[in-house]
C-alpha positions in Angstrom: -5.1 -12.0 2.8 -2.9 -14.4 1.6 0.7 -14.6 2.8 3.1 -12.9 0.0 6.4 -13.7 1.4 7.3 -17.8 1.9 11.1 -17.4 0.7 13.8 -15.4 0.9 13.3 -14.9 -2.8 10.0 -13.9 -2.4 11.3 -11.1 0.0 14.1 -10.1 -2.3 11.5 -9.6 -5.2 8.9 -7.5 -3.1 11.8 -5.5 -1.7 12.9 -4.8 -5.1 9.7 -4.0 -6.6 8.8 -1.5 -3.6 12.0 0.3 -4.2 11.8 0.5 -7.8 8.1 1.0 -8.6 6.8 1.9 -5.1 3.4 3.5 -6.1 2.6 -0.1 -8.2 3.8 -2.0 -5.4 1.7 -0.2 -2.5 -1.3 0.5 -4.7 -1.4 -3.6 -5.0 -1.2 -4.2 -1.3 -3.7 -1.3 -0.8 -6.2 -3.1 -2.7 -6.5 -5.6 0.0 -8.4 -3.1 2.1 -11.6 -1.6 2.1 -11.4 2.0 1.4 -14.2 4.3 2.3 -12.8 6.6 -0.7 -10.2 5.2 -2.8 -7.1 7.4 -3.2 -6.3 9.9 -6.1 -2.8 9.3 -6.2 -0.7 6.5 -4.3 2.5 8.4 -3.6 3.2 12.3 -4.1 6.7 13.0 -3.2 9.0 16.0 -3.4 12.6 15.5 -1.8 13.5 19.1 -2.6 10.6 20.3 0.0 10.9 17.8 1.5 7.1 16.6 1.1 6.0 13.2 0.9 2.2 12.0 0.9 1.0 8.3 0.6 -2.7 7.6 -0.7 -3.6 11.1 -1.4 -7.3 12.1 -0.3 -8.0 8.6 0.4 -10.5 7.4 3.5 -9.6 4.6 5.6 -11.1 3.0 8.7 -8.8 0.3 9.8 -11.3 -0.9 12.4 -13.7 -1.8 9.7 -10.9 -3.6 7.8 -10.2 -5.5 11.0 -14.0 -6.6 11.4 -14.4 -7.2 7.7 -11.4 -9.9 7.4 -12.9 -11.8 10.5 -16.1 -12.6 8.4 
């Protein structure tokens, strides 16, 4: 994985993108990982309930990703 944030401007841009388009932003970040089952939906939210779900129906084993990156 490459370093995304090298300057304050990079940080500001990433922050802005994460707030204005969280599904797109976090979906792109998540593409850097190995998923046993890819998500059906990045973000499902209902603030009236409140109910928030990230990476709905996905399966991820973080340990696999740690060892995958070491190779």
